N, C-alpha and C positions, 0 to 999 in steps of 0.2 A: 586396144586390146592385147598388142603384142607387148607392152610394157608390162602389163598385168601378169601375162603368161611367164615372162621373164622373172618377175619377182616371186611367183608362185613356185618356180622350178628351184630357186636358189634359196627358199625358205625365208626372205625377207618379210618383215611385219609391213603390211601395207594398210592404208586407209580405205576400205571398200566401202562404198555407199551406194545406194540405189538413186539414180538420177531421175528427174521427172518423166523421162521417156520410158522408165522401167528397166533399162538396161544398165550393167555395171559400169561404173566411171571411176576415175583416179583423180579425185579432186585434190588441191593443194593442201599440204599438211596444216592443221591448225597452228596457229601463231601463239607462243606462250605468253603469259602475262610478262610484264616489263620487271626486271630483277629489282629486289628490293634489299635494303640494308638493314640489318639487325644488329643492334648493339646489347652488349651484356657485360656485366662485371665479372672479374675473376672470382671464382668460387660460387657464383650463383647458376641457377638453372636456366638455361636458355631454350626458347621454344623458336625453333627454326621452321619457316613456313613459306610458301608461294602458292600461287594460284595458276591454274592451266584452264584452258578451254575445253569443256568437257561436252562432247558431243551427245545427243539423244540416244537414249537406249544402251548406253555404255555400262558395261558390268566388269568392274576391275577384278582381276584374279590375282595380280602380283604387284608387289611395291618395293621399291629400292631407292636407298638413299646413299649417294657416293660423293667424294670430294673431286671437283672438277680437275685439279691439277694433279694430284698424285693418283686419283682413280681408288682410293681407299674406301672401303665399304663401311657405311655406319649402320644399316639396317637392311635386312632382306627378309622379304615374306613371300612364300609361294603357296598358292591355293589354300590360304587360311593357317598356314603353318609358318611360325618363324624359324628361321635358320641361324641360330647363334654363331655357329662355326664360320659362316661367311662374313662376319663383321671383322673388322681390323682389330688388333690387340689394343689399340688406342681408345676404341669405342666399345669394347665388350662391356656388357652389363651396364652400359651408361645411357643407353637410348630406348625410347619408347614411341609408339605412334597409336593414333586412333584410326581404326579401320573404316569407320564411318566417314571421315573426312574425304577421301578421294571421290565418294559418291556425290559429294556437294562441290566438286571442283576445286578442292584445296588439298595440298600435300604438307604434311606437318610432321615434324619429328622433334621429340623433346631430348636434349642432351644435359645431363647431370653433372654439376660441379665443373663447369668450363674453365679452361686455362687459355693464355694467350696462344698457345700452340693450336688450339681448335679454331683460330681465326682463318678465314679462307671462304672461297666460293663453292657452295654446295649445289647438287643437282639432284632433283627427285623425279623419278620415272615410275610411272604407273602403266601397268599392262592389263589389257582386258579384251573384251570382245564385244562387239556390236550385235544388237539382236538381228537374228537371221543370217549372220555371216560366221564362218568358222576360223578366220584368219585373225591372228592376234593384232591388237593396235596399241602402240605406245605413245604415251603422252609425256612431255618433260616440261620442267620449270626450274629455274634457278635462283638462288638467293645468296647474298653476301653477309657473313657473320663477322662481327668486329668485337673481340673480348679485350676490354680495357684492364691493363695490370694494376694491382693494388696500389703501386707507388702512383700511378697517373690518377686514380681514384682520390688519394689523398690530397695530391696537388690540386685537384679540381675542387675538393671540399674546402681547403685552405683559401683558394681564390674566391669561391663563393662567399665564404665568410667575410672575407676582406672587403669585398665589393657590395655585401648586403648593407642596407642602411640601418643605423643604430636605432635602438628602441626610441619612439617618440619623434623621430625624424623621419622624413620621407624623401624620395628622390627629388633632386632639383630645388631643394631648400636652400634659400640665400642666407646671408649673415644677418640681415635685419630680422628675418623671421626667426632665426636661432636666438638672437637677443630678445626678443619678445617672449620666447619660451623660458629664457632665464628669468627674466623679470616677472613673468607670472608665478614662478616657483618662489623666488626669493622674497618679494613683496610681502606676501602673506606671513612669512616666517618673521620678518622684521616687525611687523605689526603686532604679531602675537608677543614677540619679545617685550617690545614697547609697553604694551598692555600689562604684562606681568611685573615689569619693573615699577610701573605706576601703581599698581596695587600693593607692591611690597612697600613703597614710600608711604603710602596713605596709612598702611597698618603700623608702620613704625612710628609715625608721626602721632597717631592715637595713642600709643603705648607710652609716649614721652621719651623715646629713646633720641630722637633728633635734638629736642630741647635740653636735655641733660648734657648731651655731647657738646652742644653749642656752648653752653654756659662754661663747661670745663675747657673747652678748647680756645675761646676768643679771650684775648688780653683786656684787662680792665683800664682803659684809657680815656673813657668819658668821664664827664663831671659826675654823673650819677654813680658810676663805678667808683670814682675816688671818694665820694661821700660815703658809699656803702663800706669801701675798705677803712675809712676813717672810724665809722661806727663800729666796724668789727675790732678795730684797734682799741677803741674806748672799752668796748664790752670786754676784751681781752685784758686791758688794764685793770678793770674793775675785778674781773675774776683773779688776776695776779694779787691785788691788794688784799683780796679777801682770804687768799691762800696764805698770804704773809701773816695776816692778822691772826689766822687760826694757828698757823705754826708758832707765834709769838705765845699764844695763850698755852699752847702745849708745852713750850719752854718754861713757863712759870712753875716755881716749887709748889708742890700740894701741901697745904697747910691744913692742921686740924684746929677747929676754933676751940678756944679755951672755954672751960666750964667755969661759970662765976656763981 
């Protein structure tokens, strides 16, 4: 009871609750939830939040978000009114909260367009009253924010693209499986090409292209070819004789028969 009166005289916020016996007691302060780490990319909007142990019949009246190291103020709200002048210049017009979250045991602040300078440890403080008590109660929780610079984002994206498996291949695929994949792709192409060539040859054979090319291209060395050549020679000589006879007839003088 002496400690309670001491706190009341100096205006400290105490956690007064009614014990089972009906008298006021000074229980241990609620333990905040374990700090969490929140990661965000530079230029994105970050949601910084943490949980606190909310006692029953707790009515929040004020909410503050500060930086643990510099004690800079991100957001401040008293009695339902936001105090924009209380925010540090770095965070002015960049933060917002949902007043319903503290009633659920969560402190949450949204930070727009975060930069690496926003990285650090943040503390949320909610003040309120317990039902049946007039003295304020403060509850705290902390969270760590890490903002990745754009250069680090690009390096991470390049690393992910270089380590990601290629299309059609999965992780842990050995050389034998890769060869099987290649054969599966190449063999159908070879078969299709062979069928196409065969069809072209058949069509060419039917049109007589191959026969005529074979007769014109092969030398006449067989006996049958020699006989054909001889026959062609005879025919050629006969034609030549005929031409000569015709020419001799043409060379004869044209005579007019006499009339008797």
